[in-house]
C-alpha positions in Angstrom: 152.7 -35.5 18.6 152.6 -38.6 18.8 154.0 -41.6 21.5 157.0 -43.6 19.9 156.8 -47.7 19.8 158.8 -48.9 23.1 162.5 -49.3 22.3 162.2 -53.0 24.7 162.5 -56.1 23.0 161.4 -59.4 24.4 159.6 -60.4 27.8 160.3 -58.7 30.9 162.0 -60.8 33.5 160.1 -62.3 36.3 161.3 -59.9 38.7 163.7 -57.1 37.8 164.9 -56.3 41.2 169.0 -56.8 41.8 170.4 -59.9 43.5 173.6 -60.9 44.7 175.7 -61.7 41.5 174.5 -58.8 39.3 177.0 -56.0 38.9 177.1 -54.0 42.0 178.0 -50.4 40.2 178.1 -47.7 42.6 176.4 -49.3 45.5 177.8 -49.9 48.7 176.5 -52.4 51.3 176.0 -52.4 54.9 174.8 -54.9 57.0 172.8 -53.5 60.3 171.8 -56.2 62.2 168.7 -58.1 63.5 165.3 -55.9 62.9 162.3 -56.6 64.4 159.2 -55.0 62.5 156.5 -53.2 63.5 153.9 -56.0 62.2 156.1 -58.3 65.1 158.7 -59.9 62.3 162.4 -60.7 62.6 165.1 -60.3 60.5 167.6 -61.6 61.7 169.8 -59.4 59.3 168.7 -56.5 57.3 171.5 -55.7 54.3 171.3 -51.9 53.3 172.5 -50.7 49.3 173.6 -46.9 49.6 175.4 -44.7 47.5 177.6 -41.6 48.4 178.8 -38.6 46.8 181.5 -35.9 47.8 183.5 -36.4 50.9 182.5 -35.9 54.6 184.2 -32.8 56.2 186.7 -33.3 59.4 183.6 -31.6 61.8 180.6 -34.1 60.2 178.5 -31.2 59.2 178.1 -31.4 55.8 176.3 -34.5 55.6 172.7 -34.8 53.4 170.2 -37.5 53.4 168.2 -38.1 50.2 164.7 -40.2 50.8 164.0 -41.9 47.3 160.3 -42.0 46.4 158.3 -45.4 45.8 160.1 -46.5 42.8 163.2 -45.1 42.9 166.5 -46.3 44.5 169.9 -45.4 45.6 171.1 -44.2 42.4 170.2 -40.7 43.0 173.3 -39.2 40.3 175.3 -40.9 37.5 174.6 -42.1 34.6 173.0 -45.8 33.7 175.3 -48.6 33.3 176.4 -51.5 34.6 173.9 -52.3 38.0 172.1 -49.1 37.1 169.4 -49.5 34.4 168.2 -45.9 34.9 170.4 -42.6 35.1 170.5 -40.7 38.2 166.7 -39.8 39.0 168.0 -36.3 40.4 171.1 -36.1 38.7 170.3 -32.3 37.6 170.2 -31.6 41.0 173.0 -33.3 42.4 176.9 -33.3 41.8 179.3 -30.6 41.4 178.1 -27.2 41.0 174.6 -28.4 41.5 171.9 -27.2 44.0 173.3 -29.9 46.2 177.0 -29.3 45.0 178.9 -32.3 45.9 182.0 -29.9 46.4 180.9 -28.9 49.9 178.2 -31.3 50.7 178.4 -35.3 51.6 175.4 -36.8 50.0 174.4 -40.1 51.3 170.9 -42.2 49.5 169.9 -45.9 50.5 167.4 -47.9 49.2 164.8 -48.3 51.6 163.7 -51.4 53.7 161.2 -53.2 51.3 162.9 -52.5 47.9 164.7 -54.2 45.4 167.8 -52.7 44.7 170.1 -54.2 47.0 168.6 -53.6 50.5 166.7 -56.3 52.4 163.4 -56.8 50.4 161.1 -59.3 49.1 163.5 -60.6 46.4 166.6 -60.7 48.9 167.7 -64.2 50.0 166.7 -65.7 53.7 169.1 -67.3 55.6 168.6 -70.5 53.7 169.3 -68.8 50.5 166.0 -68.5 49.3 164.1 -65.6 48.4 161.4 -64.1 51.2 158.4 -63.7 48.5 155.8 -64.2 50.0 157.0 -64.5 53.7 158.1 -60.9 53.7 156.6 -59.2 56.5 154.3 -56.0 56.0 156.8 -52.8 57.0 156.2 -49.3 57.9 157.6 -45.8 57.7 158.7 -46.2 60.8 160.5 -49.6 60.0 162.6 -47.7 57.4 163.8 -45.0 59.3 165.1 -47.1 61.8 166.7 -49.0 59.4 168.2 -45.6 57.3 169.1 -44.6 61.4 171.3 -47.7 61.4 172.9 -46.5 58.3 173.0 -43.3 59.7 175.7 -45.1 62.9 177.4 -47.4 60.7 178.8 -44.4 58.8 179.7 -42.3 61.6 177.4 -39.6 61.1 176.0 -37.7 64.4 173.7 -35.2 62.7 172.7 -34.7 59.1 172.5 -31.2 58.1 169.6 -31.9 55.5 167.2 -34.9 55.1 165.2 -34.5 52.3 162.7 -36.2 49.8 159.8 -36.4 47.4 156.6 -38.3 48.0 157.4 -41.6 50.0 160.6 -39.9 51.0 158.7 -36.8 52.4 156.7 -38.8 54.7 160.2 -40.3 55.5 161.7 -37.5 56.1 158.9 -36.4 58.8 159.2 -39.3 60.7 163.4 -38.5 61.0 162.4 -35.4 62.4 159.7 -36.9 64.8 162.3 -39.9 66.2 165.6 -38.0 65.9 165.2 -34.4 66.3 168.8 -33.7 67.4 169.9 -35.7 64.5 168.6 -33.7 62.0 169.7 -29.7 61.1 166.8 -29.4 58.9 164.2 -31.2 56.8 162.7 -30.3 53.4 159.6 -32.5 52.0 158.3 -32.5 48.2 154.6 -33.2 47.2 153.8 -35.9 50.4 151.4 -35.7 53.3 151.2 -36.0 57.5 148.9 -39.0 56.8 147.2 -40.5 53.3 144.0 -40.0 52.9 141.0 -42.1 51.9 141.5 -41.2 48.0 145.1 -42.3 48.6 144.4 -45.6 50.2 141.7 -46.2 47.6 144.0 -45.8 44.7 146.7 -48.0 46.4 144.5 -51.0 47.4 143.4 -50.9 43.8 147.1 -50.7 42.5 147.8 -54.2 45.0 145.0 -56.1 43.7 146.1 -55.7 40.2 149.4 -57.1 40.6 147.9 -60.0 43.5 144.9 -60.7 40.7 147.6 -61.9 37.6 147.9 -65.6 37.5 151.7 -65.2 37.4 151.7 -63.7 40.6 152.0 -67.0 42.8 151.1 -65.8 45.8 154.5 -64.1 45.8 156.6 -66.7 45.0 157.3 -66.3 41.2 161.2 -65.9 41.8 163.0 -68.2 39.4 160.3 -68.2 37.4 161.4 -67.8 33.7 161.0 -64.4 31.6 157.3 -63.4 30.6 156.0 -65.8 33.7 156.4 -63.0 36.3 153.4 -60.9 37.5 154.2 -57.9 35.1 150.6 -57.8 33.7 149.5 -56.9 36.8 152.3 -54.8 37.9 152.3 -53.0 34.9 148.2 -51.9 35.3 149.0 -50.9 38.7 151.5 -48.6 37.4 148.8 -47.3 34.6 146.9 -46.4 37.3 149.5 -44.8 39.5 151.1 -42.9 36.6 147.4 -41.2 36.1 148.2 -39.9 39.4 151.0 -38.5 39.1 150.7 -36.3 36.1 148.0 -33.8 35.5 145.0 -34.3 33.6 146.2 -31.1 31.9 149.1 -31.9 31.0 147.8 -35.3 29.6 145.5 -33.1 27.5 147.9 -30.8 26.1 150.5 -33.7 25.1 147.9 -36.5 24.1 144.5 -35.0 23.3 142.7 -37.7 21.3 145.7 -37.8 19.3 145.8 -41.6 17.3 149.2 -43.9 18.1 151.6 -43.7 14.9 150.5 -46.1 12.3 147.0 -47.0 14.7 143.5 -46.2 14.0 141.8 -46.5 17.6 138.7 -46.5 15.5 139.7 -50.1 13.5 137.9 -53.0 14.4 138.6 -56.7 13.8 136.2 -59.3 14.6 133.6 -56.6 16.6 137.2 -55.5 18.7 139.3 -53.3 18.9 142.5 -52.6 16.7 144.5 -49.6 17.4 145.2 -47.0 20.5 145.6 -44.0 20.9 148.4 -42.2 21.4 147.6 -42.1 25.6 147.1 -45.9 25.8 150.5 -46.0 24.2 152.1 -43.7 26.5 150.4 -46.3 29.6 151.9 -49.3 27.6 154.9 -48.2 27.7 155.7 -47.1 31.3 153.8 -50.1 32.4 156.2 -51.9 30.0 159.4 -49.8 31.7 158.6 -50.7 35.0 158.3 -54.5 34.4 162.4 -54.3 33.4 163.6 -52.4 36.2 161.6 -53.3 39.5 160.0 -55.7 41.3 155.9 -56.5 42.1 156.3 -57.8 45.6 158.8 -54.3 46.3 155.9 -52.8 45.0 153.5 -54.1 47.1 155.1 -53.9 50.2 156.4 -50.3 50.0 152.3 -48.9 48.7 151.2 -50.9 51.3 153.9 -48.9 53.6 152.7 -45.6 52.1 148.7 -46.3 53.1 149.6 -47.5 56.5 151.7 -43.9 56.7 150.1 -41.4 59.3 152.7 -39.7 61.3 149.9 -38.6 64.2 149.4 -42.2 65.1 150.4 -43.0 68.9 151.0 -39.3 69.2 147.7 -37.6 69.3 147.2 -37.0 65.7 148.6 -35.3 63.1 148.3 -31.7 64.5 149.9 -32.7 67.5 152.8 -34.6 65.9 153.8 -32.0 63.8 153.4 -29.4 66.3 156.2 -31.5 67.7 158.3 -30.5 64.9 160.8 -27.7 65.5 163.7 -27.7 63.7 163.5 -25.8 60.3 161.2 -27.8 57.7 160.9 -26.3 54.1 157.8 -27.8 53.1 157.0 -27.6 48.9 153.6 -28.4 47.1 153.3 -28.6 43.2 150.2 -26.9 42.3 149.2 -29.3 39.8 149.7 -32.4 41.9 146.3 -34.9 42.2 148.2 -37.6 44.2 149.1 -35.2 47.5 147.4 -32.2 47.0 148.7 -28.9 47.6 146.3 -28.9 50.6 148.1 -31.3 52.3 151.5 -29.9 52.4 149.3 -26.5 53.6 148.5 -28.5 56.6 152.2 -29.2 57.3 153.5 -25.8 57.0 150.4 -24.8 59.2 150.7 -27.3 62.1 154.6 -27.5 62.2 156.5 -24.4 64.0 159.7 -24.7 61.8 157.9 -25.0 59.1 157.1 -21.0 57.8 155.5 -20.3 55.0 154.5 -23.1 51.8 156.5 -23.2 48.9 154.8 -23.9 45.1 156.1 -25.4 42.3 154.3 -24.1 39.5 154.0 -27.0 37.3 151.3 -28.9 34.3 153.0 -32.1 35.0 151.6 -33.0 37.9 153.2 -35.0 41.1 155.7 -35.6 39.2 157.0 -32.2 39.1 159.5 -32.8 41.7 161.4 -35.0 38.6 160.7 -32.7 35.7 160.9 -29.2 37.5 164.8 -28.9 38.1 165.4 -25.5 38.6 162.5 -24.7 40.9 162.9 -28.0 43.0 166.7 -26.1 42.9 165.9 -22.8 44.5 163.9 -25.0 47.3 166.8 -27.2 47.8 168.6 -23.9 48.0 166.7 -22.3 50.6 166.9 -25.5 53.1 170.3 -25.5 53.0 170.2 -22.0 54.1 168.0 -22.6 57.2 170.1 -25.4 58.7 170.1 -25.0 62.4 
């Protein structure tokens, strides 16, 4: 099998962030007031973009909140179209008759603080109407949860029946369950950790460095530059590096091996340089280009740095002590081939959170991205989590 040619045409934009005036799609917006971040920066106003599915019942007991991962957004379910460059990232799990049945549950997902799909982030306008750009501060998982909590209040939801999320989303689930225990009936985390490791800090640092080294990054103030003049090359390198941590060695070997890209010879040389690629190289280039057409480099940096800073036990006596305070039902799911957040990190969560019970494993060749691919297995654990609501 070889990986086909990229279907995109033309140079990618300087930033693919959603901006005011773009099609709204299924987004809704709410302002949640001024916010002072843990880093000491004060936003005079924060806007949150969110989407909902289903109907909140009269008792307000059927609300489910989904926390998206790094390059996700509020568009959990629904087709691609104006305002949404891709279909819902968990479309197989959310909707009528699906694991999170929107005939029964009122489902909410919001773009997080620092995002690029409608919530206040680096591409958003400051009070003078200019993108925050290089002035956007460091934000943390706790800052993101504070904004999500304010959204909860704005929606009039006193208590979430279930909060769930993968990867970066799982970090926020854990933070939610510690900060607002009376407002979470149950939690579910997939492929995440209670504290980011040295290995993960290193991979994050390399990705951020790649973006910052792009000459078109302009210190973070590249908005308004013409197509092709944004830091998409640096972000592409970051995405290629990240994608290798999202997939397993076995899956890549089975899928690509040393196959040549269709129509190219990786052993052909022109003026002493390689002129062809392996299919694996083409695959990574495809994902680099694809991300540049739907994401923002400053957001990639902001959210990656937030993950780097994440340690649930900081200021709480350590990760074990923090996890020991999570007494609500918590469904912990690992992916057996995950090399970004290996299973031992989920074992650590399950072993120390009293509400966790057994660790559950998704059996997948894919790796970390198993939470996006293994729909039937993930759905089974979602069913379990929904059944554990206190």
